[in-house]
gemmi code that builds the backbone of each chain (N, CA, C; Angstrom):
import gemmi

chains = {
    "A": [
        ("MET", (120.839, 96.300, 101.625), (119.647, 96.035, 102.405), (119.119, 94.629, 102.076)),
        ("ASP", (118.810, 93.862, 103.123), (118.321, 92.502, 102.906), (116.926, 92.509, 102.295)),
        ("PHE", (116.661, 91.462, 101.538), (115.343, 91.342, 100.916), (114.292, 91.059, 101.986)),
        ("SER", (113.206, 91.788, 101.910), (112.090, 91.509, 102.826), (110.786, 91.970, 102.190)),
        ("VAL", (109.703, 91.350, 102.619), (108.370, 91.772, 102.192), (107.498, 91.838, 103.441)),
        ("THR", (106.898, 92.994, 103.665), (105.944, 93.112, 104.767), (104.592, 93.522, 104.195)),
        ("VAL", (103.547, 93.125, 104.880), (102.188, 93.396, 104.394), (101.431, 94.181, 105.456)),
        ("ALA", (100.740, 95.238, 105.010), (99.933, 96.035, 105.936), (98.688, 96.529, 105.205)),
        ("SER", (97.628, 96.772, 105.970), (96.384, 97.254, 105.369), (96.330, 98.776, 105.418)),
        ("HIS", (95.929, 99.377, 104.308), (95.679, 100.819, 104.236), (94.282, 100.987, 103.655)),
        ("GLY", (93.309, 101.109, 104.518), (91.933, 101.176, 104.032), (91.580, 99.887, 103.317)),
        ("ARG", (91.081, 100.021, 102.113), (90.707, 98.800, 101.377), (91.865, 98.244, 100.566)),
        ("TRP", (93.037, 98.826, 100.765), (94.216, 98.353, 100.031), (95.119, 97.521, 100.928)),
        ("GLU", (95.678, 96.498, 100.371), (96.702, 95.717, 101.055), (98.037, 96.163, 100.461)),
        ("VAL", (98.913, 96.648, 101.313), (100.180, 97.211, 100.823), (101.326, 96.263, 101.152)),
        ("LEU", (102.016, 95.809, 100.113), (103.218, 94.995, 100.293), (104.423, 95.912, 100.145)),
        ("THR", (105.213, 96.010, 101.179), (106.410, 96.842, 101.136), (107.626, 95.930, 100.957)),
        ("VAL", (108.353, 96.168, 99.887), (109.482, 95.296, 99.536), (110.775, 96.081, 99.712)),
        ("THR", (111.792, 95.443, 100.273), (113.116, 96.062, 100.364), (114.171, 95.094, 99.817)),
        ("GLY", (115.311, 95.661, 99.469), (116.424, 94.839, 99.006), (116.446, 94.696, 97.492)),
        ("GLU", (116.955, 93.563, 97.033), (117.115, 93.325, 95.599), (116.136, 92.240, 95.142)),
        ("ILE", (115.515, 92.474, 93.980), (114.623, 91.455, 93.426), (115.278, 90.896, 92.175)),
        ("ASP", (115.754, 89.680, 92.287), (116.368, 89.008, 91.140), (115.978, 87.526, 91.200)),
        ("MET", (116.675, 86.722, 90.431), (116.349, 85.295, 90.374), (116.450, 84.624, 91.757)),
        ("ALA", (117.288, 85.178, 92.633), (117.471, 84.584, 93.958), (116.306, 84.899, 94.885)),
        ("THR", (115.756, 86.098, 94.767), (114.723, 86.520, 95.714), (113.320, 86.516, 95.116)),
        ("ALA", (113.216, 86.492, 93.785), (111.899, 86.559, 93.136), (110.938, 85.455, 93.598)),
        ("PRO", (111.417, 84.226, 93.833), (110.467, 83.202, 94.305), (109.790, 83.574, 95.621)),
        ("ARG", (110.553, 84.180, 96.541), (109.949, 84.587, 97.824), (108.957, 85.723, 97.617)),
        ("PHE", (109.325, 86.659, 96.712), (108.448, 87.783, 96.391), (107.134, 87.260, 95.781)),
        ("ARG", (107.262, 86.342, 94.832), (106.079, 85.769, 94.167), (105.198, 85.036, 95.187)),
        ("GLN", (105.838, 84.298, 96.072), (105.098, 83.522, 97.076), (104.270, 84.429, 97.987)),
        ("ARG", (104.879, 85.540, 98.436), (104.147, 86.464, 99.313), (102.995, 87.122, 98.583)),
        ("LEU", (103.256, 87.504, 97.334), (102.215, 88.141, 96.529), (101.046, 87.185, 96.296)),
        ("LEU", (101.369, 85.959, 95.933), (100.318, 84.979, 95.658), (99.514, 84.664, 96.912)),
        ("ALA", (100.199, 84.667, 98.065), (99.492, 84.400, 99.316), (98.450, 85.485, 99.577)),
        ("VAL", (98.818, 86.724, 99.313), (97.884, 87.841, 99.506), (96.726, 87.739, 98.521)),
        ("ILE", (97.054, 87.504, 97.265), (96.016, 87.440, 96.230), (95.099, 86.242, 96.460)),
        ("SER", (95.697, 85.124, 96.837), (94.901, 83.902, 97.077), (93.967, 84.057, 98.261)),
        ("ALA", (94.315, 84.975, 99.166), (93.456, 85.205, 100.336), (92.230, 86.027, 99.961)),
        ("GLY", (92.149, 86.424, 98.704), (90.961, 87.143, 98.244), (91.107, 88.650, 98.163)),
        ("VAL", (92.312, 89.140, 98.447), (92.540, 90.593, 98.362), (92.464, 91.031, 96.901)),
        ("GLN", (91.694, 92.096, 96.653), (91.508, 92.541, 95.271), (92.233, 93.844, 94.966)),
        ("ASN", (92.603, 94.573, 95.994), (93.266, 95.859, 95.766), (94.650, 95.817, 96.405)),
        ("VAL", (95.641, 95.764, 95.567), (97.011, 95.543, 96.037), (97.911, 96.700, 95.629)),
        ("VAL", (98.665, 97.192, 96.596), (99.711, 98.177, 96.317), (101.047, 97.509, 96.626)),
        ("ILE", (101.985, 97.644, 95.707), (103.331, 97.108, 95.948), (104.282, 98.290, 96.041)),
        ("ASP", (104.797, 98.501, 97.242), (105.710, 99.623, 97.475), (107.148, 99.155, 97.230)),
        ("LEU", (107.722, 99.654, 96.141), (109.087, 99.256, 95.753), (110.106, 100.347, 96.079)),
        ("SER", (109.707, 101.316, 96.892), (110.602, 102.451, 97.179), (111.909, 102.010, 97.838)),
        ("GLY", (111.865, 100.902, 98.566), (113.068, 100.425, 99.249), (113.815, 99.347, 98.480)),
        ("VAL", (113.481, 99.197, 97.198), (114.154, 98.179, 96.381), (115.374, 98.786, 95.692)),
        ("ASP", (116.522, 98.168, 95.900), (117.774, 98.691, 95.347), (118.001, 98.223, 93.912)),
        ("PHE", (117.408, 97.098, 93.569), (117.682, 96.500, 92.255), (116.509, 95.621, 91.862)),
        ("ILE", (116.138, 95.714, 90.600), (115.134, 94.779, 90.073), (115.540, 94.419, 88.652)),
        ("ASP", (115.319, 93.173, 88.294), (115.657, 92.754, 86.925), (114.410, 92.203, 86.248)),
        ("SER", (114.591, 91.547, 85.115), (113.438, 91.071, 84.354), (112.662, 89.996, 85.121)),
        ("THR", (113.360, 89.264, 85.992), (112.664, 88.258, 86.795), (111.674, 88.938, 87.736)),
        ("GLY", (112.124, 90.014, 88.362), (111.251, 90.764, 89.269), (110.106, 91.426, 88.518)),
        ("LEU", (110.410, 91.980, 87.355), (109.354, 92.602, 86.549), (108.323, 91.550, 86.137)),
        ("GLY", (108.798, 90.337, 85.874), (107.890, 89.246, 85.516), (106.930, 88.909, 86.651)),
        ("VAL", (107.446, 88.962, 87.882), (106.582, 88.701, 89.036), (105.476, 89.759, 89.115)),
        ("LEU", (105.856, 91.012, 88.856), (104.860, 92.095, 88.887), (103.789, 91.880, 87.820)),
        ("MET", (104.226, 91.482, 86.630), (103.265, 91.269, 85.544), (102.326, 90.111, 85.861)),
        ("GLY", (102.880, 89.037, 86.416), (102.060, 87.889, 86.768), (101.024, 88.245, 87.830)),
        ("ALA", (101.462, 89.047, 88.806), (100.543, 89.461, 89.875), (99.443, 90.345, 89.303)),
        ("ALA", (99.805, 91.249, 88.415), (98.812, 92.147, 87.806), (97.768, 91.342, 87.038)),
        ("LYS", (98.230, 90.349, 86.335), (97.301, 89.519, 85.558), (96.302, 88.818, 86.491)),
        ("ARG", (96.831, 88.245, 87.583), (95.963, 87.501, 88.495), (94.944, 88.418, 89.183)),
        ("VAL", (95.440, 89.570, 89.660), (94.544, 90.490, 90.369), (93.463, 91.012, 89.426)),
        ("ARG", (93.846, 91.374, 88.231), (92.862, 91.945, 87.303), (91.884, 90.900, 86.783)),
        ("SER", (92.310, 89.659, 86.757), (91.400, 88.613, 86.265), (90.210, 88.424, 87.198)),
        ("THR", (90.351, 88.912, 88.445), (89.229, 88.809, 89.388), (88.574, 90.166, 89.602)),
        ("GLY", (88.893, 91.104, 88.712), (88.279, 92.424, 88.803), (88.968, 93.353, 89.782)),
        ("GLY", (90.135, 92.975, 90.250), (90.860, 93.797, 91.212), (91.789, 94.791, 90.555)),
        ("ASP", (92.554, 95.478, 91.397), (93.453, 96.519, 90.903), (94.803, 96.359, 91.598)),
        ("ILE", (95.866, 96.666, 90.867), (97.210, 96.576, 91.444), (97.968, 97.840, 91.078)),
        ("ARG", (98.667, 98.399, 92.049), (99.385, 99.651, 91.825), (100.797, 99.554, 92.392)),
        ("LEU", (101.708, 100.235, 91.734), (103.101, 100.229, 92.180), (103.466, 101.585, 92.762)),
        ("VAL", (104.302, 101.557, 93.775), (104.853, 102.794, 94.339), (106.355, 102.723, 94.210)),
        ("MET", (106.934, 103.741, 93.630), (108.396, 103.779, 93.561), (108.848, 105.229, 93.593)),
        ("SER", (109.625, 105.558, 94.603), (110.127, 106.926, 94.717), (111.499, 107.041, 94.059)),
        ("GLY", (112.179, 105.927, 93.920), (113.500, 105.957, 93.285), (113.360, 106.036, 91.775)),
        ("SER", (114.108, 106.927, 91.161), (113.955, 107.147, 89.728), (114.469, 105.961, 88.910)),
        ("ARG", (115.446, 105.220, 89.452), (116.039, 104.117, 88.682), (114.987, 103.057, 88.329)),
        ("LEU", (114.193, 102.667, 89.306), (113.174, 101.669, 89.035), (112.135, 102.197, 88.062)),
        ("ALA", (111.763, 103.451, 88.263), (110.765, 104.054, 87.369), (111.296, 104.084, 85.936)),
        ("GLU", (112.579, 104.368, 85.796), (113.183, 104.395, 84.462), (113.126, 103.019, 83.802)),
        ("LEU", (113.386, 102.006, 84.614), (113.371, 100.644, 84.070), (111.950, 100.244, 83.637)),
        ("ILE", (110.976, 100.662, 84.435), (109.576, 100.380, 84.095), (109.212, 101.096, 82.785)),
        ("GLU", (109.698, 102.330, 82.654), (109.411, 103.091, 81.424), (110.145, 102.482, 80.235)),
        ("LEU", (111.374, 102.101, 80.485), (112.203, 101.534, 79.412), (111.560, 100.275, 78.820)),
        ("THR", (110.983, 99.478, 79.691), (110.329, 98.247, 79.233), (108.876, 98.517, 78.835)),
        ("ARG", (108.463, 99.765, 78.991), (107.115, 100.237, 78.653), (106.032, 99.531, 79.469)),
        ("LEU", (106.442, 99.016, 80.620), (105.457, 98.372, 81.490), (104.590, 99.406, 82.206)),
        ("ASP", (105.018, 100.688, 82.142), (104.184, 101.733, 82.743), (102.862, 101.869, 81.991)),
        ("ARG", (102.778, 101.254, 80.815), (101.521, 101.293, 80.064), (100.526, 100.251, 80.543)),
        ("VAL", (101.035, 99.249, 81.250), (100.119, 98.218, 81.752), (100.101, 98.152, 83.281)),
        ("LEU", (101.016, 98.870, 83.922), (101.049, 98.904, 85.380), (100.969, 100.367, 85.834)),
        ("ASP", (100.096, 100.641, 86.797), (99.940, 102.005, 87.292), (101.004, 102.298, 88.341)),
        ("VAL", (101.734, 103.407, 88.131), (102.857, 103.741, 89.010), (102.569, 105.046, 89.749)),
        ("PHE", (102.818, 105.059, 91.061), (102.620, 106.240, 91.902), (103.919, 106.514, 92.659)),
        ("ASP", (104.027, 107.754, 93.169), (105.281, 108.081, 93.858), (105.179, 107.989, 95.380)),
        ("SER", (104.018, 107.636, 95.897), (103.901, 107.418, 97.339), (102.723, 106.493, 97.618)),
        ("ILE", (102.760, 105.872, 98.793), (101.650, 104.990, 99.168), (100.353, 105.794, 99.279)),
        ("SER", (100.461, 107.006, 99.842), (99.243, 107.801, 100.003), (98.644, 108.156, 98.645)),
        ("ALA", (99.502, 108.457, 97.673), (98.991, 108.770, 96.333), (98.334, 107.546, 95.703)),
        ("ALA", (98.902, 106.393, 95.951), (98.370, 105.158, 95.349), (97.036, 104.763, 95.973)),
        ("THR", (96.880, 105.041, 97.251), (95.658, 104.601, 97.929), (94.592, 105.701, 97.968)),
        ("GLU", (94.996, 106.955, 98.078), (94.017, 108.047, 98.173), (93.190, 108.180, 96.909)),
        ("GLU", (93.845, 108.119, 95.779), (93.149, 108.372, 94.519), (91.961, 107.434, 94.328)),
        ("SER", (92.171, 106.165, 94.739), (91.123, 105.180, 94.529), (89.936, 105.423, 95.442)),
        ("GLU", (90.209, 106.087, 96.576), (89.134, 106.281, 97.544), (88.367, 107.570, 97.302)),
        ("ALA", (88.877, 108.362, 96.324), (88.220, 109.636, 96.047), (86.873, 109.379, 95.370)),
    ],
    "B": [
        ("MET", (143.982, 104.735, 82.398), (143.722, 103.318, 82.214), (144.287, 102.863, 80.868)),
        ("SER", (145.596, 102.952, 80.722), (146.182, 102.669, 79.425), (146.474, 101.187, 79.222)),
        ("ASP", (146.641, 100.439, 80.329), (146.952, 99.019, 80.203), (145.676, 98.199, 80.237)),
        ("PRO", (145.398, 97.462, 79.165), (144.211, 96.602, 79.190), (144.350, 95.564, 80.297)),
        ("ALA", (143.258, 95.273, 80.943), (143.272, 94.269, 82.005), (142.174, 93.274, 81.742)),
        ("SER", (142.464, 92.027, 82.047), (141.466, 90.986, 81.859), (141.452, 90.104, 83.097)),
        ("MET", (140.281, 89.865, 83.628), (140.158, 89.054, 84.837), (139.114, 87.976, 84.615)),
        ("ASP", (139.427, 86.780, 85.039), (138.504, 85.654, 84.868), (137.953, 85.196, 86.218)),
        ("PHE", (136.667, 84.944, 86.209), (135.996, 84.472, 87.416), (135.139, 83.260, 87.067)),
        ("GLU", (134.928, 82.448, 88.067), (133.968, 81.353, 87.922), (132.989, 81.464, 89.074)),
        ("ILE", (131.715, 81.353, 88.753), (130.736, 81.337, 89.852), (129.901, 80.071, 89.738)),
        ("PRO", (129.520, 79.510, 90.877), (128.579, 78.389, 90.834), (127.300, 78.854, 90.130)),
        ("ALA", (126.680, 77.959, 89.372), (125.471, 78.333, 88.626), (124.263, 78.357, 89.556)),
        ("ARG", (124.331, 79.300, 90.505), (123.248, 79.396, 91.476), (122.843, 80.868, 91.655)),
        ("PRO", (121.545, 81.134, 91.802), (121.058, 82.519, 91.850), (121.696, 83.371, 92.944)),
        ("GLU", (122.073, 82.758, 94.055), (122.610, 83.564, 95.160), (123.944, 84.221, 94.820)),
        ("TYR", (124.543, 83.846, 93.682), (125.807, 84.469, 93.284), (125.603, 85.669, 92.366)),
        ("LEU", (124.356, 85.961, 92.003), (124.101, 87.093, 91.111), (124.537, 88.422, 91.729)),
        ("SER", (124.287, 88.586, 93.016), (124.642, 89.860, 93.642), (126.158, 90.052, 93.662)),
        ("LEU", (126.893, 88.946, 93.732), (128.358, 89.039, 93.684), (128.810, 89.524, 92.301)),
        ("VAL", (128.169, 89.021, 91.261), (128.511, 89.447, 89.897), (128.217, 90.939, 89.730)),
        ("ARG", (127.095, 91.373, 90.264), (126.764, 92.799, 90.166), (127.790, 93.651, 90.904)),
        ("ALA", (128.277, 93.147, 92.029), (129.312, 93.878, 92.767), (130.595, 93.979, 91.936)),
        ("LEU", (130.890, 92.917, 91.186), (132.058, 92.940, 90.305), (131.919, 94.030, 89.243)),
        ("VAL", (130.716, 94.148, 88.700), (130.467, 95.174, 87.678), (130.729, 96.563, 88.257)),
        ("VAL", (130.220, 96.796, 89.449), (130.391, 98.108, 90.072), (131.867, 98.389, 90.324)),
        ("GLU", (132.582, 97.398, 90.860), (134.010, 97.589, 91.154), (134.797, 97.875, 89.872)),
        ("ALA", (134.491, 97.121, 88.817), (135.208, 97.321, 87.546), (134.880, 98.677, 86.949)),
        ("ALA", (133.606, 99.044, 87.008), (133.192, 100.319, 86.407), (133.792, 101.500, 87.147)),
        ("GLU", (134.003, 101.341, 88.450), (134.521, 102.458, 89.230), (135.990, 102.752, 88.939)),
        ("MET", (136.625, 101.885, 88.147), (137.995, 102.190, 87.735), (138.001, 103.359, 86.750)),
        ("ASP", (136.854, 103.616, 86.120), (136.717, 104.811, 85.306), (135.834, 105.776, 86.082)),
        ("THR", (136.451, 106.770, 86.678), (135.709, 107.651, 87.576), (134.762, 108.585, 86.825)),
        ("ASN", (134.891, 108.661, 85.506), (133.996, 109.540, 84.751), (132.696, 108.857, 84.338)),
        ("LEU", (132.626, 107.560, 84.578), (131.417, 106.828, 84.209), (130.305, 107.198, 85.197)),
        ("SER", (129.177, 107.615, 84.676), (128.113, 108.089, 85.567), (127.499, 106.919, 86.346)),
        ("HIS", (126.922, 107.266, 87.470), (126.259, 106.265, 88.309), (125.150, 105.566, 87.530)),
        ("GLU", (124.421, 106.334, 86.725), (123.312, 105.756, 85.952), (123.822, 104.728, 84.948)),
        ("ARG", (124.954, 105.036, 84.330), (125.519, 104.095, 83.349), (125.952, 102.796, 84.029)),
        ("VAL", (126.537, 102.940, 85.200), (126.979, 101.754, 85.938), (125.762, 100.914, 86.333)),
        ("GLU", (124.718, 101.581, 86.803), (123.507, 100.862, 87.200), (122.881, 100.143, 86.007)),
        ("ASP", (122.872, 100.808, 84.857), (122.344, 100.181, 83.640), (123.143, 98.922, 83.286)),
        ("PHE", (124.458, 99.059, 83.328), (125.310, 97.936, 82.933), (125.177, 96.784, 83.928)),
        ("LYS", (124.978, 97.143, 85.179), (124.788, 96.131, 86.216), (123.557, 95.273, 85.896)),
        ("VAL", (122.485, 95.913, 85.462), (121.276, 95.166, 85.094), (121.568, 94.250, 83.907)),
        ("ALA", (122.264, 94.799, 82.900), (122.540, 94.021, 81.685), (123.358, 92.768, 82.009)),
        ("VAL", (124.417, 92.938, 82.801), (125.282, 91.796, 83.140), (124.520, 90.791, 84.013)),
        ("SER", (123.693, 91.304, 84.901), (122.908, 90.419, 85.759), (121.927, 89.594, 84.927)),
        ("GLU", (121.345, 90.228, 83.905), (120.417, 89.494, 83.029), (121.147, 88.359, 82.289)),
        ("ALA", (122.324, 88.663, 81.773), (123.080, 87.636, 81.041), (123.468, 86.492, 81.972)),
        ("THR", (123.847, 86.826, 83.197), (124.242, 85.798, 84.155), (123.036, 84.959, 84.582)),
        ("THR", (121.897, 85.616, 84.740), (120.663, 84.891, 85.066), (120.353, 83.873, 83.974)),
        ("ASN", (120.459, 84.316, 82.719), (120.202, 83.388, 81.607), (121.168, 82.206, 81.632)),
        ("ALA", (122.424, 82.485, 81.976), (123.428, 81.421, 82.031), (123.090, 80.409, 83.131)),
        ("ILE", (122.677, 80.920, 84.282), (122.312, 80.038, 85.401), (121.107, 79.178, 85.009)),
        ("GLU", (120.136, 79.812, 84.352), (118.949, 79.058, 83.907), (119.335, 78.003, 82.863)),
        ("ALA", (120.276, 78.351, 81.992), (120.712, 77.410, 80.950), (121.344, 76.171, 81.582)),
        ("HIS", (122.137, 76.366, 82.627), (122.751, 75.219, 83.305), (121.697, 74.382, 84.029)),
        ("ALA", (120.704, 75.056, 84.597), (119.638, 74.316, 85.294), (118.864, 73.452, 84.299)),
        ("ARG", (118.545, 74.036, 83.116), (117.797, 73.275, 82.100), (118.606, 72.072, 81.604)),
        ("ALA", (119.929, 72.283, 81.499), (120.795, 71.225, 80.980), (121.272, 70.289, 82.098)),
        ("CYS", (120.812, 70.547, 83.324), (121.225, 69.749, 84.497), (122.750, 69.713, 84.621)),
        ("ARG", (123.378, 70.840, 84.370), (124.831, 70.921, 84.491), (125.205, 71.553, 85.821)),
        ("ASP", (126.170, 70.964, 86.479), (126.600, 71.455, 87.777), (127.866, 72.307, 87.654)),
        ("GLU", (128.267, 72.569, 86.413), (129.522, 73.317, 86.201), (129.357, 74.791, 86.546)),
        ("SER", (130.490, 75.464, 86.674), (130.478, 76.898, 86.960), (130.156, 77.698, 85.706)),
        ("ILE", (129.718, 78.920, 85.937), (129.545, 79.903, 84.863), (130.864, 80.677, 84.758)),
        ("GLN", (131.341, 80.872, 83.545), (132.599, 81.598, 83.340), (132.296, 83.074, 83.096)),
        ("ILE", (133.006, 83.908, 83.808), (132.823, 85.346, 83.628), (134.187, 86.001, 83.416)),
        ("ARG", (134.322, 86.700, 82.321), (135.559, 87.431, 82.049), (135.256, 88.923, 82.038)),
        ("CYS", (135.998, 89.647, 82.820), (135.879, 91.105, 82.837), (137.107, 91.676, 82.130)),
        ("LYS", (136.862, 92.494, 81.135), (137.968, 93.038, 80.356), (137.844, 94.560, 80.327)),
        ("ILE", (138.913, 95.219, 80.707), (138.904, 96.686, 80.705), (139.977, 97.171, 79.737)),
        ("THR", (139.553, 97.890, 78.730), (140.507, 98.474, 77.795), (140.447, 99.989, 77.929)),
        ("GLU", (141.145, 100.660, 77.062), (141.181, 102.122, 77.168), (139.798, 102.737, 76.996)),
        ("ASP", (138.995, 102.126, 76.171), (137.701, 102.763, 75.868), (136.485, 101.878, 76.103)),
        ("ARG", (136.690, 100.671, 76.621), (135.542, 99.774, 76.832), (135.669, 98.985, 78.130)),
        ("LEU", (134.525, 98.743, 78.726), (134.435, 97.769, 79.813), (133.569, 96.627, 79.284)),
        ("GLU", (134.142, 95.430, 79.276), (133.424, 94.281, 78.730), (133.208, 93.219, 79.802)),
        ("PHE", (132.070, 92.581, 79.733), (131.823, 91.383, 80.532), (131.418, 90.268, 79.580)),
        ("HIS", (132.128, 89.159, 79.648), (131.815, 87.985, 78.840), (131.247, 86.922, 79.775)),
        ("ILE", (130.051, 86.470, 79.496), (129.405, 85.459, 80.339), (129.222, 84.195, 79.501)),
        ("THR", (129.820, 83.116, 79.952), (129.814, 81.884, 79.151), (129.186, 80.737, 79.938)),
        ("ASP", (128.205, 80.105, 79.310), (127.601, 78.930, 79.950), (127.777, 77.709, 79.059)),
        ("ARG", (127.444, 76.548, 79.622), (127.554, 75.284, 78.881), (126.176, 74.641, 78.745)),
        ("GLY", (125.170, 75.490, 78.563), (123.813, 74.984, 78.389), (123.574, 74.517, 76.967)),
        ("PHE", (122.309, 74.352, 76.640), (121.942, 73.828, 75.324), (121.987, 74.888, 74.221)),
        ("GLY", (122.135, 76.155, 74.607), (122.178, 77.207, 73.604), (120.793, 77.595, 73.111)),
        ("PHE", (120.736, 78.669, 72.360), (119.468, 79.125, 71.800), (119.776, 79.969, 70.572)),
        ("TYR", (118.711, 80.325, 69.846), (118.881, 81.150, 68.658), (118.300, 82.541, 68.924)),
        ("PRO", (119.180, 83.530, 69.137), (118.702, 84.867, 69.512), (117.681, 85.436, 68.529)),
        ("ASP", (117.812, 85.086, 67.261), (116.896, 85.655, 66.261), (115.520, 85.001, 66.306)),
        ("GLN", (115.419, 83.908, 67.059), (114.127, 83.215, 67.096), (113.398, 83.414, 68.426)),
        ("ILE", (113.820, 84.449, 69.150), (113.147, 84.729, 70.416), (111.746, 85.270, 70.126)),
        ("GLN", (110.802, 84.811, 70.914), (109.414, 85.191, 70.701), (109.225, 86.702, 70.824)),
        ("VAL", (108.523, 87.266, 69.873), (108.222, 88.696, 69.916), (107.033, 88.900, 70.854)),
        ("LEU", (107.213, 89.799, 71.828), (106.165, 90.023, 72.812), (105.096, 90.948, 72.251)),
        ("PRO", (103.865, 90.836, 72.761), (102.829, 91.783, 72.353), (103.222, 93.208, 72.742)),
        ("GLU", (102.627, 94.186, 72.098), (102.893, 95.579, 72.446), (102.475, 95.830, 73.896)),
        ("PRO", (103.169, 96.758, 74.576), (102.888, 96.975, 76.002), (101.446, 97.368, 76.307)),
        ("ASP", (100.780, 98.053, 75.391), (99.407, 98.453, 75.698), (98.399, 97.374, 75.308)),
        ("ASP", (98.902, 96.232, 74.864), (98.034, 95.087, 74.587), (97.835, 94.333, 75.905)),
        ("PRO", (96.580, 94.148, 76.346), (96.340, 93.463, 77.632), (97.001, 92.085, 77.717)),
        ("SER", (97.190, 91.436, 76.584), (97.804, 90.107, 76.613), (99.292, 90.164, 76.968)),
        ("ARG", (99.849, 91.384, 77.010), (101.257, 91.550, 77.397), (101.514, 90.963, 78.779)),
        ("LEU", (100.511, 91.040, 79.648), (100.684, 90.539, 81.015), (100.772, 89.018, 81.073)),
        ("ASN", (100.460, 88.360, 79.952), (100.572, 86.895, 79.930), (102.022, 86.443, 79.821)),
        ("PHE", (102.916, 87.381, 79.557), (104.312, 87.019, 79.327), (105.169, 87.541, 80.485)),
        ("GLU", (105.432, 86.661, 81.441), (106.227, 87.077, 82.588), (107.722, 87.056, 82.258)),
        ("ARG", (108.065, 86.442, 81.144), (109.471, 86.341, 80.777), (109.695, 87.036, 79.441)),
        ("GLY", (110.950, 87.113, 79.042), (111.239, 87.619, 77.707), (111.824, 89.007, 77.657)),
        ("LEU", (112.066, 89.609, 78.839), (112.614, 90.961, 78.841), (114.132, 90.986, 78.975)),
        ("GLY", (114.722, 89.863, 79.327), (116.149, 89.842, 79.651), (117.050, 90.300, 78.517)),
        ("ILE", (116.873, 89.720, 77.352), (117.753, 90.081, 76.230), (117.457, 91.508, 75.765)),
        ("TYR", (116.187, 91.881, 75.820), (115.840, 93.270, 75.481), (116.605, 94.238, 76.395)),
        ("LEU", (116.610, 93.955, 77.702), (117.310, 94.848, 78.634), (118.813, 94.859, 78.377)),
        ("MET", (119.365, 93.691, 78.056), (120.806, 93.653, 77.725), (121.101, 94.586, 76.558)),
        ("ARG", (120.243, 94.544, 75.566), (120.491, 95.336, 74.347), (120.352, 96.837, 74.596)),
        ("VAL", (119.358, 97.228, 75.379), (119.138, 98.671, 75.552), (120.020, 99.273, 76.650)),
        ("LEU", (120.556, 98.434, 77.536), (121.339, 98.979, 78.649), (122.851, 98.828, 78.445)),
        ("SER", (123.252, 98.226, 77.313), (124.678, 98.121, 76.983), (124.920, 98.880, 75.679)),
        ("ASP", (126.166, 99.245, 75.449), (126.490, 99.884, 74.168), (126.669, 98.843, 73.069)),
        ("ASP", (127.229, 97.710, 73.422), (127.432, 96.639, 72.443), (127.035, 95.302, 73.075)),
        ("VAL", (126.355, 94.494, 72.283), (125.974, 93.157, 72.739), (126.311, 92.165, 71.633)),
        ("GLU", (127.006, 91.120, 72.008), (127.283, 90.053, 71.047), (126.897, 88.725, 71.695)),
        ("ILE", (126.083, 87.955, 70.992), (125.637, 86.668, 71.534), (126.028, 85.566, 70.561)),
        ("LYS", (126.810, 84.629, 71.068), (127.164, 83.447, 70.271), (126.585, 82.241, 70.992)),
        ("SER", (125.750, 81.496, 70.281), (125.106, 80.371, 70.941), (125.102, 79.148, 70.045)),
        ("GLY", (125.276, 78.011, 70.655), (125.263, 76.753, 69.920), (124.881, 75.641, 70.868)),
        ("PRO", (124.876, 74.422, 70.389), (124.448, 73.295, 71.230), (125.331, 73.056, 72.455)),
        ("ASP", (126.543, 73.634, 72.450), (127.442, 73.426, 73.589), (127.452, 74.595, 74.568)),
        ("GLY", (126.609, 75.578, 74.298), (126.560, 76.685, 75.232), (126.425, 78.037, 74.570)),
        ("THR", (126.452, 79.042, 75.398), (126.238, 80.413, 74.935), (127.287, 81.327, 75.542)),
        ("GLN", (127.795, 82.233, 74.707), (128.672, 83.275, 75.227), (128.054, 84.627, 74.896)),
        ("VAL", (127.872, 85.414, 75.925), (127.334, 86.762, 75.749), (128.431, 87.753, 76.097)),
        ("CYS", (128.700, 88.686, 75.199), (129.663, 89.752, 75.482), (128.903, 91.066, 75.531)),
        ("LEU", (128.979, 91.702, 76.687), (128.334, 93.005, 76.874), (129.425, 94.040, 77.084)),
        ("ALA", (129.244, 95.212, 76.504), (130.266, 96.252, 76.661), (129.631, 97.624, 76.812)),
        ("ILE", (130.285, 98.446, 77.602), (129.935, 99.874, 77.608), (131.200, 100.650, 77.282)),
        ("HIS", (130.979, 101.802, 76.668), (132.095, 102.670, 76.294), (132.481, 103.528, 77.493)),
        ("LEU", (133.753, 103.654, 77.695), (134.225, 104.411, 78.844), (134.348, 105.896, 78.499)),
        ("SER", (134.850, 106.670, 79.437), (134.851, 108.126, 79.289), (135.461, 108.548, 77.963)),
        ("GLY", (134.852, 109.591, 77.419), (135.303, 110.072, 76.122), (134.505, 109.451, 75.010)),
        ("ASN", (133.943, 108.263, 75.306), (133.118, 107.594, 74.310), (131.737, 107.282, 74.866)),
        ("ASN", (131.411, 107.943, 75.985), (130.125, 107.652, 76.601), (128.971, 107.990, 75.689)),
        ("SER", (128.005, 107.097, 75.658), (126.765, 107.403, 74.931), (125.670, 107.629, 75.959)),
        ("ASP", (126.007, 108.446, 76.961), (125.044, 108.726, 78.025), (123.744, 109.241, 77.453)),
        ("SER", (122.641, 108.726, 77.982), (121.352, 109.243, 77.524), (120.816, 110.235, 78.545)),
    ],
}
model = gemmi.Model(1)
for chain_id, residues in chains.items():
    chain = gemmi.Chain(chain_id)
    for i, (resn, *xyz) in enumerate(residues, 1):
        res = gemmi.Residue()
        res.name, res.seqid = resn, gemmi.SeqId(i, " ")
        for name, pos in zip(("N", "CA", "C"), xyz):
            atom = gemmi.Atom()
            atom.name, atom.element = name, gemmi.Element(name[0])
            atom.pos, atom.b_iso = gemmi.Position(*pos), 0.0
            res.add_atom(atom)
        chain.add_residue(res)
    model.add_chain(chain)
structure = gemmi.Structure()
structure.add_model(model)
structure.setup_entities()
């Protein structure tokens, strides 16, 4: 699956849906899209990685950088991943302790609105 | 798989070739049909991390040379050797990252590559010097799997 990032609004959340592989080749485009959203003043960001086939440390670094930027302005960032492989990698690197992970977009956005 | 096989590849030191290297890992791993999908996926990440580091090393050193990749399959191991001609580094002097529950952890967007190589491979050997770095990653094949 080719790398792509699409952005859509879900209530007060801006949801970035990513597909394909996130590595050194595609991470710059991923970072650019994320920064564009954050720079536009969006404070509540969901990144849907359910369609991502592969992510490496470069991609994880982009997620960490985005989390830092969003939280520095009092915002919130959440990850969605239905594939167990990505979730395992997040757990393995223990990034699940600093990044909130959900198994669906509705779970990521509903909880905050409760 | 009684006959050891060794294959040498060269890739341009450019990020767009990473997916090709990962495809090589999958093809090589599939020669052992007992290797689980999860193990192959783990090893794919490890080899991709080593290759990423090699590409970055060439960029830092302004070298236009290819990255050397050797795939070696023996009776009980699948090995990938990734060799670059960068400036080298000292693996023991890599910065220790803050603990994951420390908020300052998010200040470090880099530094996970070698950690992932170590936890996703069965054996890792790194030789580095001023003329470059060679990383050897290996997983044990069927009968010696350390599946988690």
